[in-house]
N, C-alpha and C positions, 0 to 999 in steps of 0.2 A: 269395820265392827261387826264381828255375826251378830246374829238373830240368835238367841240361848234364853234359857228360861232360865227360874229365880232357886236360887236355893234354899235347899227346905226348913232354913235355920230363918230367913230371911220373908217364908209364909205372910207370917200377921203383918207385917207390915206393906209387904205388897199388897193382900188384898186392903186394907186401910189405902195407900195409895191405890190401888184404883178403884177404889170407894168414891176417893174426891174427885178426880177425875173424869169419873164416868157419870155426878154430881154437877159437876162445872167450879168446885169449889178446890182445885189443883193450888196451890203458891203457886206465885209469881220466881219464887226459885229454890230449890231445894237444896241444902248444905249435907250431901251423905259421907258419914266422918265414921270411922271404928279401926282397932287392931287390920296391920297387914296379913292381908289376904286369905279377910274372910268373906269374900265374894261381891266389897258393895261397887267398883267396877260393874260386876256382869249384875247388879242390880241397877246402875245407874243405865248399862247397857237393853237390858228390857224395857225400862222405862221407855225410855227412845225407840225404842222401837217402839212401844202402845202407842204410846203420844206421835207417835208420826203415820202412823199405821190408817189406810185410806175402810177399814174393817177391824176394827181390833172386835177380840173378843173380852174373857180373861189375860188372854197375850196379845200380838199383834200376830197375824195373819202369816203372815212371811210370805204370802202370793201376790199381793198389790204390789204396783206400781213404784210405792211409796219405800218398801219392802224392800222392793230389788234394790232402789238404787241405795239403801243403807248396806246393804247385805255387800254390796260391789265396793265395799269404801267408799260413792261416793253419793253428795245427798248434800243438796243448793242450800237445805239453811240445817246444819248438822257440823258441825266444826272442834273439833281436839285438841287442848295443847297440856305438853307433857309440863309445863311449866311450875317451878316451885311459888315463884311471886308474880304477879301480874297486876302495870300501873293501873289507875285509875285510865289513865288514858286511854292502855290498850286496849283495855273491855271492852272504854265507849266505841272508840275505834272499829273490834269487832263487830260490836250490836249493829251497828249503821250501818255494815256490810251486808249483815246481816236482815234488814227491815229491808235495803234494796232488792237481794237476791230474793225475798221471797214475795211467794206466788198463791199461799195457800196459807194467811194469817187464819191463827194466834200463835203457834207452835214454834219453837225454835231454841234449839240446846244449844247448847254449851258446854263441854266438860273443860273444868279448868283442872 
């Protein structure tokens, strides 16, 4: 997962999400939806990077250990799936593994 910026048309959403995160009011889950090709994946990846970053500003710093792990494609508390459908059992198993692996709660990230 490369550390990327936010598309200009997502700036209002980005500002809202960062305000929620900074105030400790980020929802436990987000559903990002929209038309194909509008940058949903990029928005999600930028939010993941900022969430896992050790010293985020407006976006992830890109220099800390967590950012380096994420940029390299290996981060212990982030996993991704391209499955169209995920069973409840599969999701529960995935979350249990994330909880067991996590050394820095509370941030855990799954992209389905």
